[in-house]
C-alpha positions in Angstrom: -10.2 -13.1 25.2 -12.6 -15.1 23.2 -15.4 -17.6 23.9 -15.6 -20.5 21.6 -18.9 -22.2 20.3 -18.5 -24.8 23.2 -18.4 -22.1 25.9 -14.8 -22.5 26.6 -13.1 -19.4 27.0 -9.5 -18.8 25.5 -7.0 -16.2 26.8 -3.9 -15.5 25.0 -0.7 -13.7 26.4 2.7 -12.2 25.3 5.6 -11.2 27.6 8.5 -9.1 27.0 10.8 -10.7 29.8 11.0 -14.2 31.1 10.1 -14.9 34.6 7.5 -16.4 36.9 4.1 -15.0 36.1 0.7 -15.6 37.9 -2.7 -15.6 36.4 -5.8 -15.1 38.4 -8.9 -16.7 36.8 -12.4 -15.9 38.2 -15.8 -16.6 37.4 -18.7 -14.8 38.9 -16.4 -12.9 41.2 -14.8 -16.1 42.6 -11.6 -17.7 42.0 -11.7 -20.9 39.9 -10.0 -24.1 41.5 -6.0 -23.9 41.2 -6.0 -20.2 40.6 -3.6 -18.3 40.8 -1.9 -20.2 38.0 1.8 -19.9 37.8 3.7 -20.0 34.6 7.5 -20.1 34.2 8.3 -17.9 30.9 11.7 -18.6 29.3 13.3 -17.4 26.2 15.8 -14.8 24.8 14.8 -11.2 25.7 14.6 -8.9 22.7 15.8 -5.3 23.6 16.0 -2.3 21.4 18.0 0.0 23.0 17.8 2.8 20.1 14.4 3.2 21.2 15.2 4.3 24.7 14.7 8.0 25.3 16.8 9.8 28.1 16.1 13.4 29.0 16.2 15.9 32.0 18.2 18.7 33.3 20.6 16.3 34.9 22.2 15.4 31.6 23.3 19.0 31.0 24.5 19.8 34.5 24.5 18.3 37.9 24.8 19.9 41.3 26.4 18.2 44.3 24.1 17.1 47.0 20.9 18.0 45.3 18.5 16.0 43.2 19.5 15.9 39.6 16.7 14.8 37.4 17.1 12.3 34.6 14.0 10.8 32.8 14.6 7.3 31.3 11.7 6.3 28.7 12.1 2.8 27.8 8.7 2.4 26.0 8.8 0.1 23.0 12.3 -1.2 23.9 11.6 -4.2 25.6 13.2 -3.0 28.7 11.2 -2.4 32.0 12.1 0.1 34.7 11.2 -0.5 38.3 
């Protein structure tokens, strides 16, 4: 965030995926009128699957009726795990 000379605050954001985003704007611990602001973000999602890292014992051998751990690390790929 930056504040211009005229006192107006400017905020910029970058998203990795399209969807509905809500922005809560407060001043002096109170929401400003109209907040939260809802923004529909559209556009092509850029994904780089070469940056996904997968590891864990479950990749080498799995056991029936037991938890088999696999770790997926998508950081930097443009993919979000939920």
